[in-house]
N, C-alpha and C positions, 0 to 999 in steps of 0.2 A: 871084409870088416874089422874092426879093432874095438876091442872090449864091448862087442855087442852093437856096434854104430858105424855108419859111414859118413856122419856128421863131425866136422871138425870146428872148435872155437879156437881161432889163432891166438894163443897164449901171451899176455902182458902186451898187448896193442890194442888200439881201437882205432878204426878208420871211419871217415865222415858216413854218415847214414845216406842210402839210396831210397829206404822207404820204411819210415818209422813212423806207424800210425797215418800214413799217407802224406806224410811229409818228407822232404828230402835235403840233404846238404849238398846240392850243386852249385857248381860243376865238381866239387872237390870229391865228391861220393863216386860220381860214375869215373871220375879219372882213377881214383883207388880200385876200384872195381875193375876197370880194363888193364890196369897195369898187373894187377896180380893175375889176370887172365893170359897175360903174356909169360909172366914168370912160370905159371902152372896150367899149360893147355892140357887139354883131355888126354888121360893116358901117362900123365908124366909120372916117373918113378921118384919117390920121395921115402925119407927118413921121417919118422915122427918120434920126436922127443917129450916126453912127459915130465910134469914137476911134481910138487908133493900131492896136489888132487889132480886125478887122473881124467875125472868128468865134472859136467856142471850140472845144474838143477834140471836141465832141458836134456839130460843124457848124451850131451854132446862131447866129444873127446878134447880136453884141453891140451893143446900142443904147439911145440915149436916145430915147425916145418923145415926139414933140409932138403934141398934138391944139389947132390952132391955135396961140394965144401960150402954152399950157398944157405945161410940161415935167411929162409924167405922172410921170416916175420922182421927180422933186424933189417933187411933190405927196404922193406915196406917204410919203415921209420926212417931209412937213411935217404930215403928218395923224397920223403916228405909227404908220403902217402898215408901214413899212419903215426900216431902218437903213442908214447909209452902209456901203460894203463896197469900197473902191478897193484895186483889185489891179494893181499897175505891170505894162506901162507906160502903162495908160490913166488920166488925170488930170484929164479934161475936168470944168467945173463943180464943181471940188473945195470951192471957198469957198462957194458957193451952197448945195452940199448939206449942207456942214458948218453953215451959219447954220439951215437946215431942220431938221436934228436937233436942235440947241439949242433952236430955238423949239418944237418937238414935246415935248421931253422937259421944259422948263421949264414948258408950260403943260398938262401931263398928259394928252396926246392918246393915244388909241389904246393901244397895248402899253405906254406909260408911263403909263397911269391909275393914280394910287397907290391905288386901291380894290381893284385888281385887276393889278398890274405884272408882265410877264413876267421870267421869272426865269433865261432864258438866251438869249444871242443865238442867231440860227439857227446859225452856224456851230460853236458851242460845243455846241448840242443834236446837231448831225450827227455831231461828234466823239465825243460820248458815246455815241450810239445804235452809231456803227459801230465805237466800241472804238478809235478810231485817236487819237493825240495830236495837238495842233496842230503842225503840220511848216512853217508860212510864218514867214518873218523878218518883223519890224514895225517900221516906220520911223515917225518923228515929222514930220509935213508942214511943220512950223513949224521946228522944230529941226535938221532933217535929220540926226538920230541914229538908228541902228536897235538893235533888241534880239534876242535869241535868240528861238525860237519859244516856248519855254515862260514867257518874260518879257512875253508881249503885253499883259498887263493894266497893265503900268506906262506903257502909252502911251493917253491919253483916246482914247475911242472916235472923237469927231469929227476927232481927228489922225492916225488910224490909215491906213496906207497898206503893203498886204502885198507880200510877195516872195517868188517860189517858191524861191529860195536865196540865199545870202549874196553870190554874184557880182554878181547882178542888183541888190541893194541898194547895193553899192560902185559897179557900173557908173552908178546913179542919181545918184550924188554924195554918197550918205549914208555916215557914217562910224559904226563901232560905238562906243556910249555906254561910258565907260570903267568904269561901275558897273552895267552890265546894263539900265539903265534909259532911257528915251526924254529924260532932262531935264526933265521936267515932273513935279512931284509930283502923285501919284494922289489924287483926291478922295473915292475909293471907301473909305479905310481910317477907321475910327470909333475913336475910343479913349473907351470908356465909364469905365474905370477903370484904374488903373494897379497891376499885380501888385506887392506889396512884395519887398524883396529877403528872400535867407533868413535874414539876420541881423537883421533888421529886427523891433521890438517890436510894430507895427502888427498888429491882427488883422483890420481891414476891407479888403478886396479886390474888385475887379471884373476884368472881364476886355474883352480885345480880340476884336474880330471885323470881318470883311472886309464890311461893310454891302454891298459890289457888288452890285449886282441883274445881275451878269453881262450886262449891257447887251445888248439884241439882238432880232432878227428873223428869219426864213427866207426861203430862196431861193424864188421863185414863177416858174418859167419861163413866159412869157406868149405865146401864138400871136398875132401881131397881123396885121391886114391894113394893106397899105400901099399 
């Protein structure tokens, strides 16, 4: 046991849910669970690395898990079985995990496979199933701007850092985005056609849609041996 617990919450990543209030993000949740079991079979010797906060509200150890030279958390992201999910004040390995996420998505790995991409990030899935709206403020790690919880999609997934309240965002040195966004244009909005103005004589028109794959994966608490 470490810090009085043998339960580990893999820090700063989120994997698809396998059973959240009876609902699952399958097949992605099962794929993530199975891949983690391959990386860490029972009895695997690991090194546990904590950040600013060592445990969460449930008493679980918050940790980056290392098997030899392999950062297991990052590998889950790199293979498309997890997505970055940073919650302040824990920011360790931000740039590395950011690059791992982009590599996975650009190469269509795991949940980003274009033939069957996940349609909701794990936290979006949990919010929908629980009926709770997004309640965390979201900062852009690069610009140090933050937005209201409802505007989280204006911050690219790989640059997001979540804050439990606005005071935390300000204490971390972030300032509120003047336009409600994070200063970085969203790449998820696709313009297929432009709707004509009411007075227009044009008869052809198309529509706007948010292609947004609601980018994501779900939290998978892992009981690790250390």
